[in-house]
One Martini backbone bead per residue (centre of mass of N, CA, C, O) as a GRO file, in nm:
protein
  347
    1UNK     BB    1   0.060   0.059   0.021
    2UNK     BB    2   0.237   0.309  -0.089
    3UNK     BB    3   0.010   0.521  -0.181
    4UNK     BB    4  -0.087   0.593   0.097
    5UNK     BB    5   0.184   0.714   0.187
    6UNK     BB    6   0.189   0.929  -0.020
    7UNK     BB    7  -0.056   1.085   0.060
    8UNK     BB    8   0.040   1.147   0.350
    9UNK     BB    9   0.296   1.294   0.264
   10UNK     BB   10   0.157   1.522   0.101
   11UNK     BB   11   0.005   1.639   0.331
   12UNK     BB   12   0.239   1.708   0.523
   13UNK     BB   13   0.407   1.874   0.325
   14UNK     BB   14   0.203   2.098   0.252
   15UNK     BB   15   0.137   2.188   0.553
   16UNK     BB   16   0.434   2.267   0.631
   17UNK     BB   17   0.510   2.452   0.391
   18UNK     BB   18   0.255   2.667   0.423
   19UNK     BB   19   0.181   2.757   0.724
   20UNK     BB   20   0.450   2.971   0.731
   21UNK     BB   21   0.402   3.156   0.520
   22UNK     BB   22   0.523   3.476   0.529
   23UNK     BB   23   0.690   3.520   0.802
   24UNK     BB   24   0.822   3.807   0.735
   25UNK     BB   25   0.583   3.943   0.788
   26UNK     BB   26   0.364   4.120   0.948
   27UNK     BB   27   0.175   3.994   1.200
   28UNK     BB   28  -0.062   4.195   1.228
   29UNK     BB   29  -0.136   4.208   0.925
   30UNK     BB   30  -0.168   3.905   0.873
   31UNK     BB   31  -0.404   3.857   1.081
   32UNK     BB   32  -0.619   4.020   0.886
   33UNK     BB   33  -0.599   3.803   0.690
   34UNK     BB   34  -0.790   3.625   0.456
   35UNK     BB   35  -0.929   3.375   0.305
   36UNK     BB   36  -0.992   3.373  -0.049
   37UNK     BB   37  -1.232   3.318  -0.327
   38UNK     BB   38  -1.148   3.590  -0.510
   39UNK     BB   39  -0.986   3.388  -0.698
   40UNK     BB   40  -0.861   3.169  -0.930
   41UNK     BB   41  -0.754   2.984  -0.660
   42UNK     BB   42  -1.022   2.994  -0.452
   43UNK     BB   43  -1.084   2.707  -0.565
   44UNK     BB   44  -1.121   2.409  -0.605
   45UNK     BB   45  -1.138   2.168  -0.780
   46UNK     BB   46  -1.424   2.070  -0.940
   47UNK     BB   47  -1.414   1.765  -0.789
   48UNK     BB   48  -1.465   1.940  -0.540
   49UNK     BB   49  -1.671   1.944  -0.249
   50UNK     BB   50  -1.709   2.170  -0.011
   51UNK     BB   51  -1.440   2.385  -0.007
   52UNK     BB   52  -1.626   2.640   0.086
   53UNK     BB   53  -1.719   2.946   0.212
   54UNK     BB   54  -1.928   3.219   0.325
   55UNK     BB   55  -2.039   3.516   0.370
   56UNK     BB   56  -2.282   3.694   0.464
   57UNK     BB   57  -2.516   3.659   0.190
   58UNK     BB   58  -2.393   3.455   0.029
   59UNK     BB   59  -2.428   3.342  -0.326
   60UNK     BB   60  -2.426   3.017  -0.503
   61UNK     BB   61  -2.408   2.879  -0.838
   62UNK     BB   62  -2.410   2.555  -0.999
   63UNK     BB   63  -2.248   2.351  -1.265
   64UNK     BB   64  -2.208   2.002  -1.343
   65UNK     BB   65  -2.010   1.789  -1.562
   66UNK     BB   66  -1.985   1.424  -1.586
   67UNK     BB   67  -1.745   1.167  -1.698
   68UNK     BB   68  -1.726   0.815  -1.676
   69UNK     BB   69  -1.474   0.564  -1.750
   70UNK     BB   70  -1.517   0.204  -1.801
   71UNK     BB   71  -1.263  -0.057  -1.839
   72UNK     BB   72  -1.173  -0.348  -1.778
   73UNK     BB   73  -1.104  -0.605  -1.595
   74UNK     BB   74  -1.074  -0.649  -1.230
   75UNK     BB   75  -0.880  -0.829  -0.964
   76UNK     BB   76  -0.783  -0.622  -0.765
   77UNK     BB   77  -0.457  -0.566  -0.919
   78UNK     BB   78  -0.561  -0.733  -1.156
   79UNK     BB   79  -0.611  -0.832  -1.480
   80UNK     BB   80  -0.897  -0.958  -1.662
   81UNK     BB   81  -1.114  -1.155  -1.825
   82UNK     BB   82  -1.405  -1.261  -1.951
   83UNK     BB   83  -1.334  -1.568  -1.919
   84UNK     BB   84  -1.295  -1.544  -1.616
   85UNK     BB   85  -1.586  -1.461  -1.555
   86UNK     BB   86  -1.733  -1.702  -1.709
   87UNK     BB   87  -1.663  -1.918  -1.494
   88UNK     BB   88  -1.895  -1.774  -1.281
   89UNK     BB   89  -2.054  -1.621  -1.514
   90UNK     BB   90  -2.277  -1.550  -1.776
   91UNK     BB   91  -2.196  -1.240  -1.733
   92UNK     BB   92  -2.002  -0.958  -1.874
   93UNK     BB   93  -1.851  -0.669  -1.861
   94UNK     BB   94  -1.689  -0.419  -2.074
   95UNK     BB   95  -1.842  -0.132  -2.033
   96UNK     BB   96  -1.871   0.205  -1.888
   97UNK     BB   97  -2.090   0.503  -1.886
   98UNK     BB   98  -2.106   0.803  -1.710
   99UNK     BB   99  -2.351   1.062  -1.654
  100UNK     BB  100  -2.349   1.394  -1.498
  101UNK     BB  101  -2.578   1.629  -1.358
  102UNK     BB  102  -2.513   1.927  -1.155
  103UNK     BB  103  -2.686   2.102  -0.897
  104UNK     BB  104  -2.599   2.404  -0.706
  105UNK     BB  105  -2.619   2.554  -0.376
  106UNK     BB  106  -2.518   2.858  -0.184
  107UNK     BB  107  -2.584   2.985   0.169
  108UNK     BB  108  -2.522   3.253   0.400
  109UNK     BB  109  -2.660   3.349   0.709
  110UNK     BB  110  -2.355   3.350   0.810
  111UNK     BB  111  -2.017   3.347   0.872
  112UNK     BB  112  -2.032   3.040   0.983
  113UNK     BB  113  -2.284   2.958   0.781
  114UNK     BB  114  -2.333   2.713   0.519
  115UNK     BB  115  -2.558   2.634   0.268
  116UNK     BB  116  -2.593   2.306   0.092
  117UNK     BB  117  -2.702   2.201  -0.241
  118UNK     BB  118  -2.748   1.880  -0.433
  119UNK     BB  119  -2.831   1.783  -0.766
  120UNK     BB  120  -2.898   1.491  -0.996
  121UNK     BB  121  -2.832   1.352  -1.329
  122UNK     BB  122  -2.838   1.020  -1.466
  123UNK     BB  123  -2.628   0.825  -1.689
  124UNK     BB  124  -2.633   0.482  -1.808
  125UNK     BB  125  -2.379   0.273  -1.982
  126UNK     BB  126  -2.374  -0.080  -2.086
  127UNK     BB  127  -2.152  -0.345  -2.187
  128UNK     BB  128  -2.210  -0.693  -2.284
  129UNK     BB  129  -2.111  -1.053  -2.227
  130UNK     BB  130  -2.175  -1.368  -2.312
  131UNK     BB  131  -2.072  -1.690  -2.295
  132UNK     BB  132  -2.151  -1.711  -2.616
  133UNK     BB  133  -2.066  -1.387  -2.727
  134UNK     BB  134  -2.289  -1.221  -2.682
  135UNK     BB  135  -2.413  -0.886  -2.720
  136UNK     BB  136  -2.510  -0.608  -2.495
  137UNK     BB  137  -2.730  -0.351  -2.356
  138UNK     BB  138  -2.756  -0.101  -2.100
  139UNK     BB  139  -2.994   0.161  -1.979
  140UNK     BB  140  -3.006   0.463  -1.769
  141UNK     BB  141  -3.228   0.715  -1.627
  142UNK     BB  142  -3.211   0.994  -1.368
  143UNK     BB  143  -3.259   1.087  -1.061
  144UNK     BB  144  -3.090   1.151  -0.789
  145UNK     BB  145  -2.968   1.225  -0.523
  146UNK     BB  146  -2.978   1.440  -0.230
  147UNK     BB  147  -2.772   1.701  -0.094
  148UNK     BB  148  -2.744   1.826   0.247
  149UNK     BB  149  -2.549   2.100   0.390
  150UNK     BB  150  -2.335   2.206   0.653
  151UNK     BB  151  -2.110   2.478   0.693
  152UNK     BB  152  -1.846   2.533   0.948
  153UNK     BB  153  -1.661   2.798   1.060
  154UNK     BB  154  -1.371   2.786   1.248
  155UNK     BB  155  -1.148   2.953   1.061
  156UNK     BB  156  -1.027   3.300   0.937
  157UNK     BB  157  -0.676   3.341   0.922
  158UNK     BB  158  -0.380   3.407   0.781
  159UNK     BB  159  -0.468   3.259   0.519
  160UNK     BB  160  -0.651   3.057   0.689
  161UNK     BB  161  -0.877   2.769   0.680
  162UNK     BB  162  -1.173   2.610   0.852
  163UNK     BB  163  -1.409   2.341   0.795
  164UNK     BB  164  -1.716   2.190   0.845
  165UNK     BB  165  -1.922   1.891   0.781
  166UNK     BB  166  -2.286   1.833   0.759
  167UNK     BB  167  -2.491   1.569   0.617
  168UNK     BB  168  -2.768   1.466   0.393
  169UNK     BB  169  -2.892   1.189   0.224
  170UNK     BB  170  -3.146   1.183  -0.022
  171UNK     BB  171  -3.360   0.925  -0.151
  172UNK     BB  172  -3.448   1.022  -0.486
  173UNK     BB  173  -3.359   0.789  -0.623
  174UNK     BB  174  -3.334   0.491  -0.796
  175UNK     BB  175  -3.384   0.107  -0.740
  176UNK     BB  176  -3.596   0.025  -1.016
  177UNK     BB  177  -3.429  -0.039  -1.253
  178UNK     BB  178  -3.493  -0.158  -1.594
  179UNK     BB  179  -3.476  -0.440  -1.837
  180UNK     BB  180  -3.411  -0.588  -2.136
  181UNK     BB  181  -3.305  -0.917  -2.186
  182UNK     BB  182  -3.194  -1.203  -2.355
  183UNK     BB  183  -3.302  -1.379  -2.080
  184UNK     BB  184  -3.619  -1.230  -2.033
  185UNK     BB  185  -3.843  -1.282  -2.254
  186UNK     BB  186  -3.931  -0.955  -2.292
  187UNK     BB  187  -3.874  -0.879  -1.996
  188UNK     BB  188  -3.859  -0.654  -1.739
  189UNK     BB  189  -3.571  -0.628  -1.532
  190UNK     BB  190  -3.367  -0.607  -1.288
  191UNK     BB  191  -3.098  -0.407  -1.231
  192UNK     BB  192  -2.801  -0.361  -1.137
  193UNK     BB  193  -2.645  -0.157  -0.919
  194UNK     BB  194  -2.484   0.045  -1.123
  195UNK     BB  195  -2.776   0.120  -1.278
  196UNK     BB  196  -2.852   0.294  -1.064
  197UNK     BB  197  -2.949   0.639  -0.940
  198UNK     BB  198  -2.965   0.533  -0.645
  199UNK     BB  199  -2.977   0.412  -0.292
  200UNK     BB  200  -3.239   0.416  -0.085
  201UNK     BB  201  -3.064   0.591   0.133
  202UNK     BB  202  -2.975   0.727   0.414
  203UNK     BB  203  -2.716   0.975   0.476
  204UNK     BB  204  -2.402   1.056   0.629
  205UNK     BB  205  -2.205   1.360   0.626
  206UNK     BB  206  -1.850   1.407   0.678
  207UNK     BB  207  -1.626   1.703   0.729
  208UNK     BB  208  -1.283   1.833   0.662
  209UNK     BB  209  -1.131   2.162   0.594
  210UNK     BB  210  -0.814   2.289   0.454
  211UNK     BB  211  -0.678   2.617   0.404
  212UNK     BB  212  -0.453   2.802   0.174
  213UNK     BB  213  -0.247   3.108   0.130
  214UNK     BB  214  -0.073   3.303  -0.105
  215UNK     BB  215   0.011   3.509  -0.357
  216UNK     BB  216   0.031   3.228  -0.582
  217UNK     BB  217  -0.114   3.026  -0.381
  218UNK     BB  218  -0.307   2.727  -0.328
  219UNK     BB  219  -0.448   2.502  -0.065
  220UNK     BB  220  -0.570   2.159   0.024
  221UNK     BB  221  -0.766   1.974   0.264
  222UNK     BB  222  -0.988   1.669   0.251
  223UNK     BB  223  -1.222   1.506   0.476
  224UNK     BB  224  -1.448   1.239   0.405
  225UNK     BB  225  -1.784   1.087   0.488
  226UNK     BB  226  -2.016   0.830   0.361
  227UNK     BB  227  -2.303   0.698   0.544
  228UNK     BB  228  -2.512   0.443   0.524
  229UNK     BB  229  -2.796   0.388   0.744
  230UNK     BB  230  -3.004   0.211   0.562
  231UNK     BB  231  -3.204  -0.008   0.445
  232UNK     BB  232  -3.363  -0.064   0.175
  233UNK     BB  233  -3.641  -0.191   0.002
  234UNK     BB  234  -3.412  -0.438  -0.084
  235UNK     BB  235  -3.206  -0.505   0.165
  236UNK     BB  236  -2.992  -0.270   0.116
  237UNK     BB  237  -2.651  -0.113   0.096
  238UNK     BB  238  -2.437   0.084   0.015
  239UNK     BB  239  -2.134   0.171   0.025
  240UNK     BB  240  -1.901   0.342   0.181
  241UNK     BB  241  -1.729   0.680   0.164
  242UNK     BB  242  -1.382   0.756   0.158
  243UNK     BB  243  -1.205   1.079   0.154
  244UNK     BB  244  -0.881   1.219   0.025
  245UNK     BB  245  -0.793   1.560  -0.041
  246UNK     BB  246  -0.534   1.712  -0.252
  247UNK     BB  247  -0.417   2.050  -0.318
  248UNK     BB  248  -0.272   2.266  -0.588
  249UNK     BB  249  -0.277   2.622  -0.670
  250UNK     BB  250  -0.192   2.835  -0.953
  251UNK     BB  251  -0.126   3.146  -1.069
  252UNK     BB  252  -0.171   3.247  -1.441
  253UNK     BB  253  -0.302   3.519  -1.347
  254UNK     BB  254  -0.590   3.709  -1.291
  255UNK     BB  255  -0.787   3.452  -1.404
  256UNK     BB  256  -0.583   3.207  -1.383
  257UNK     BB  257  -0.559   2.853  -1.303
  258UNK     BB  258  -0.381   2.575  -1.169
  259UNK     BB  259  -0.405   2.213  -1.099
  260UNK     BB  260  -0.333   1.966  -0.839
  261UNK     BB  261  -0.437   1.621  -0.756
  262UNK     BB  262  -0.488   1.408  -0.459
  263UNK     BB  263  -0.673   1.092  -0.430
  264UNK     BB  264  -0.834   0.899  -0.164
  265UNK     BB  265  -1.027   0.594  -0.186
  266UNK     BB  266  -1.296   0.421   0.015
  267UNK     BB  267  -1.499   0.135  -0.066
  268UNK     BB  268  -1.746  -0.048   0.042
  269UNK     BB  269  -1.940  -0.304   0.053
  270UNK     BB  270  -2.226  -0.425   0.001
  271UNK     BB  271  -2.509  -0.452   0.215
  272UNK     BB  272  -2.642  -0.713   0.115
  273UNK     BB  273  -2.942  -0.807  -0.094
  274UNK     BB  274  -3.125  -0.838  -0.373
  275UNK     BB  275  -3.401  -1.041  -0.463
  276UNK     BB  276  -3.394  -0.956  -0.782
  277UNK     BB  277  -3.108  -1.091  -0.788
  278UNK     BB  278  -2.859  -1.288  -0.960
  279UNK     BB  279  -2.529  -1.349  -0.873
  280UNK     BB  280  -2.465  -1.569  -1.135
  281UNK     BB  281  -2.530  -1.387  -1.393
  282UNK     BB  282  -2.368  -1.120  -1.300
  283UNK     BB  283  -2.118  -0.944  -1.155
  284UNK     BB  284  -2.311  -0.688  -1.075
  285UNK     BB  285  -2.501  -0.883  -0.885
  286UNK     BB  286  -2.250  -0.914  -0.697
  287UNK     BB  287  -2.144  -0.790  -0.390
  288UNK     BB  288  -1.845  -0.891  -0.406
  289UNK     BB  289  -1.841  -0.673  -0.658
  290UNK     BB  290  -1.760  -0.428  -0.445
  291UNK     BB  291  -1.540  -0.204  -0.407
  292UNK     BB  292  -1.248  -0.014  -0.286
  293UNK     BB  293  -0.919   0.111  -0.381
  294UNK     BB  294  -0.809   0.454  -0.439
  295UNK     BB  295  -0.579   0.641  -0.664
  296UNK     BB  296  -0.592   0.988  -0.767
  297UNK     BB  297  -0.529   1.207  -1.041
  298UNK     BB  298  -0.524   1.566  -1.114
  299UNK     BB  299  -0.616   1.822  -1.369
  300UNK     BB  300  -0.666   2.184  -1.365
  301UNK     BB  301  -0.896   2.462  -1.451
  302UNK     BB  302  -0.939   2.822  -1.375
  303UNK     BB  303  -1.182   3.078  -1.471
  304UNK     BB  304  -1.199   3.423  -1.362
  305UNK     BB  305  -1.427   3.680  -1.322
  306UNK     BB  306  -1.338   4.029  -1.201
  307UNK     BB  307  -1.502   4.191  -1.429
  308UNK     BB  308  -1.802   4.316  -1.487
  309UNK     BB  309  -2.114   4.168  -1.551
  310UNK     BB  310  -1.956   3.868  -1.485
  311UNK     BB  311  -1.885   3.894  -1.195
  312UNK     BB  312  -1.816   3.560  -1.049
  313UNK     BB  313  -1.743   3.383  -1.287
  314UNK     BB  314  -1.676   3.028  -1.321
  315UNK     BB  315  -1.451   2.825  -1.488
  316UNK     BB  316  -1.416   2.458  -1.510
  317UNK     BB  317  -1.165   2.193  -1.515
  318UNK     BB  318  -1.118   1.817  -1.492
  319UNK     BB  319  -0.878   1.554  -1.485
  320UNK     BB  320  -0.888   1.201  -1.397
  321UNK     BB  321  -0.671   0.939  -1.280
  322UNK     BB  322  -0.550   0.637  -1.213
  323UNK     BB  323  -0.285   0.488  -1.001
  324UNK     BB  324  -0.481   0.301  -0.814
  325UNK     BB  325  -0.633  -0.035  -0.798
  326UNK     BB  326  -0.844  -0.209  -0.554
  327UNK     BB  327  -1.060  -0.463  -0.611
  328UNK     BB  328  -1.355  -0.621  -0.533
  329UNK     BB  329  -1.328  -0.860  -0.716
  330UNK     BB  330  -1.510  -0.822  -1.018
  331UNK     BB  331  -1.428  -0.527  -1.218
  332UNK     BB  332  -1.446  -0.233  -1.352
  333UNK     BB  333  -1.220  -0.014  -1.438
  334UNK     BB  334  -1.091   0.289  -1.421
  335UNK     BB  335  -0.997   0.544  -1.652
  336UNK     BB  336  -1.179   0.823  -1.638
  337UNK     BB  337  -1.238   1.173  -1.527
  338UNK     BB  338  -1.470   1.428  -1.644
  339UNK     BB  339  -1.494   1.789  -1.573
  340UNK     BB  340  -1.745   2.051  -1.579
  341UNK     BB  341  -1.778   2.410  -1.477
  342UNK     BB  342  -2.010   2.640  -1.301
  343UNK     BB  343  -1.971   2.948  -1.126
  344UNK     BB  344  -2.194   3.181  -0.926
  345UNK     BB  345  -2.126   3.474  -0.741
  346UNK     BB  346  -2.299   3.639  -0.476
  347UNK     BB  347  -2.278   3.965  -0.266
   0.00000   0.00000   0.00000
């Protein structure tokens, strides 16, 4: 698990490097300076959610589009073939593409509290191959779950800031998506777990974010956890998700910044099982083939309009790819994740 140690080292190194930056400045003047989001590097890469708070009365709307590409089967840290999967399952996935549209809003009723809400619309497309060589596809689309959070500002001084997050996942998405399969005799049947647009469970999200800035750089560390609290109506709950994000962004002009990000993710296995799914039919219907450990790296751009009628509008993009994947059971491995976003802040 050398990659986990690399993430921890990155965290410690950036924190220690920048925590005392500009130490030679006047201490009293520096104490009055606050971390600011009104810079091109004042937001985290667009793939990080809940990265900043607002001052009282601050309002921000956002739109994100994300596409995630998955292909090539893997078991643990080793690639496997569809023939390997067909030794135990009748059907194996070949690839999957997920598209997600996310709408968000943030409002600060006080300097300490920022309320954040996010809703999304999901589209899933998967290609599969049967043991006899025949191929087919499944697809689903619909609204996903809604996340509502409160961000509490712990401190903001000396160009350093920290805030905590507590949120609830509201299960507005579907876990009843169906499709007609080659073996279903023309009938629509329940589709496996990755093809559903929601979780069916309430979830609790907790997070802690540390931010810092100097004249030309910004950096941040964020630790979050999303825990599904209850079994859904089909007697299972999706795995919990724990993330550690670390990033550095540098100004490349008055309006532009570039960023690099290192992310560690642990996803636990699905707990329970749907009685509507046969776990020997396809790998994605077997809960043993869910969850894993991931180390991802990302490169991003932020363009921030600081003057004129569109002041406060931010364009952002980021592409992330995996450095390391240790998957439970047999699953499609992640190929890349691409995100575009618009954020508009009103003060």
